[in-house]
C-alpha positions in Angstrom: 133.0 164.2 28.1 135.9 164.1 30.7 137.6 167.3 31.8 140.4 167.4 34.4 140.5 170.1 37.0 144.1 170.9 36.2 146.2 170.5 33.0 147.3 166.9 34.0 145.3 163.7 34.0 146.3 163.0 37.6 143.9 165.6 39.0 140.2 165.1 39.9 137.9 165.1 36.8 134.4 165.9 35.8 133.0 163.1 33.6 129.7 162.7 31.9 128.6 159.0 31.8 125.1 158.2 30.6 122.6 159.9 32.9 125.2 160.9 35.5 128.0 163.4 35.9 130.9 162.2 38.1 133.1 164.7 39.9 136.3 163.8 41.8 138.6 160.8 41.9 138.9 157.4 43.5 136.8 157.1 46.7 136.2 160.9 46.7 133.5 160.8 44.0 130.3 162.8 43.7 127.5 161.6 41.4 125.1 164.1 40.0 122.1 163.4 37.7 122.2 165.5 34.5 119.4 167.7 35.8 121.4 168.4 39.0 124.5 169.2 36.9 122.5 171.5 34.6 121.2 173.3 37.7 124.7 173.8 39.0 125.9 175.1 35.6 122.9 177.6 35.6 123.9 178.8 39.1 127.5 179.4 37.9 126.4 181.2 34.7 123.9 183.4 36.6 126.5 184.5 39.0 124.8 182.9 42.0 128.0 180.7 42.4 131.4 182.3 41.8 135.1 181.9 42.5 136.1 181.9 46.1 
């Protein structure tokens, strides 16, 4: 899975690769384990994290 933050492929992306989820671009990359990613998704879905 690879999803770009904007409608163009030049923006940062969220990409699932094996056991990791990568967020960002180039040198500005964050690597989350699948369990960490799933916890983040749970927090968004529960409303604990929301738009700023």
